[in-house]
N, C-alpha and C positions, 0 to 999 in steps of 0.2 A: 592421415599419414601416421603410421605406428612408430612410436619412438623406439630407437634401437635399445636392446637390453644392455645394461651396463656391463662392461667387461670385468671379470673377476681376476684379480691379481693372483698368480700361482703362489706367490710367497705367503699370501694370507691363508692359504689352505695348508701349507706345510711348515708353518712357523713353530708353534708349540701346541701340544695337547696335554690334557690332564687325565690320564687313566687312573684306575683305582690302586694299582700295585705300589706306586711310590708312597701313596697315602698310607697303605697298610704297613709297609716296611717302616716308614717314618714314625707312625704311631707306636709300633712295637718297640722301636729303639728308644723313643721318648719315654714310653712306659717303663722300659727296663732301666733307664737312667734315673727316673724319679724313684722307683722302688729301691734301686741300689743306693741312692742317696739316703733314703730313710733307713735302710739296713746299716749303712756305714755309720750314720749318726747314732744309732742304737749301740753298735759294736764299740764305738769310741766312748760314748757317754754313760754306758751301763756295763754291768758284768753279765754278759749274755751266756757265760759258761756256768753260772750258779743261780741266777735269778730266773725263776720259771716264766714269769710274764714277759720280760724283755727277750728271753731266749726263744720263746714261741714266736713272738713277733718278728725277731731277727730271721729265724729260719724260714718263715713264710715269705717275708719280703725278699730275702736273698734268693731263695729257690724260684720265686715268681719272676724276679728280675732276670735270672739266668735263662729261664724258659722263654721269656719275651725276646731277649736278644738272639737266642738260637732260632726262634721262629721267624725273626725279621730277615734272616739270611735267605729264606726260601723265596719270598717275593722279590727281594733285592737281586738275587741271582737268576731267578727263573721267570720273573714277571708274573703274568697271569697263568702260568703253567705252560706257556708256549715256548719257553726256553729263551725269551728275549727280555731280560731284565735290564738292570743298570749297566751291565757289562756287554750288552748287545749280543753278538754271536760268539764272543770269546769263550772257548772251552776252558782255558786257563783261568779266566776270571771267575767263571761259575765254580770250578773246583776249589779255587782259593777261598771264595766266600762260604761255600758249604763246608769246606775243610775247617775254616775258622770256627764255624758254629760247632762242629764236632769237638775241636780242641778246647773251645771255650767251655763247653759243657763238662768235659773231662777235667779241666783245670779247676773250675769252680767246685766240682765234686771233691777233687783231691784237697782243695783248701779246707772244706768242711771236715773231711775225713782226718786230715793231719792236724787241724787246729782244734777240733772239738770232740772227735769220736775216738781217736786212738790215744790210749793212756801212756803216751811216751813223751817224756819231757825233753829229751835230746834227739835230734834227727839221726836216723839210721845212716850208716856209711853209704854214700852214693845217692841218698834220697834227695839231698839238696841240689845236686847236679842234675838229677832227673827232673825235678820240678822246674829248675831254671831252664832246662832244655825244652820242656813242654811249653813253658811260657814264651820262650823265644820263637818256637815254631808257630804258636798262635799269633804272635805279633807279626811275624813275617808273612803269614797267610793273609792277614788283614791288610798289610801294606801292599801286597801284590794285588789283592782285590781292589784296593783304593786306586792304585795306579791304572788298573784296567778300566775302572769306572771313568777316570779322567780321560783316558785315551779313547774310550768308546763314544764320548760326547752325547750320551743318551739323556742324562739328567741335565737340566739347565741351571744357570746361575751358580750360586755358592754351593748348592746341593751336590754339584758334580765333584767338589773337592772335600766334602764333609767326611767321608770314610777315610780318605788318606790322612787328613789332619787328625782324625780320631786315633788312627794307628800310631801316629807320631807322639801324641799325648800319652798313649799307652806305653811306648818305649821310654818316655821321660819319667813316667811313674815308676816303671821297673828300675830305672837307673837310680832314682831317689831312694827307693826301698832298699836297694842293695848297697848304696854308697853312703847313705846318711844315717846317723844315729840320733838325729834330732826328731823327736816324736812329733812336735808341732809341724815341722816341714812335711813329714810323711803324711800326716793327717790332712794337711792342706792339699797335697797332691792327690789324695784320694778324692776329695771333693772337686778339684779341678777336673779330674777324669770323669766323674759322674756328671758334672756340669757340661763337659764337652759332649757326652752322650745325649743329653737333653737337647742341646743346641743342634747337633747333627740330626736328631730325630725331627725336630721342628723344620729344619731346612728341607729335608727329604720329603716330609709329609706335604709341604706346600709347593714342591717342585713340579714343574711341567716336564715333558720330554720332547725331544725333537722328533717331529713326525716322520722324518726321513729314516730314523733309526727303528 
């Protein structure tokens, strides 16, 4: 008599899977956070505007971190290229994440331009408001993307909340920069922000996704 084949529980097939795109997105965010931490340490601890060695290292680290974060938005928004990343089928989520990448690239470029390349000691009229507006849009886009990731329920565990928390840390950093004149507090918040990037990257890189999504 042949023993009956054991029944397979449907839930065991549709629980979680581990595709490559969360790992790619997470590693890129993690890498960007580590590089930006090193760049920030150089900027705070040395004179990157006059010392050639630290200046070169700062520029390489800063630009590499920027490109890593921008690149991370593609697998996060689009998955394997099939349009089903961390936001599922949400068009608003995809546009928010990719838009964040574009604004992040623009803002980081403007930071280098205004801080190190333009020989202007005082900001031009309206420039401060423009930069503030650009940063606000960047933060808003990441927040929308984070909310859409939470709502989509594609990523599992703490990774589902990582981008939303990261956006809130970014707003906290902006508030400290604009409201505080205490350099030590501002510097601390810079490292809190880069540390949050590293943690978010680790969580997303290790995350599974719900198979139903």
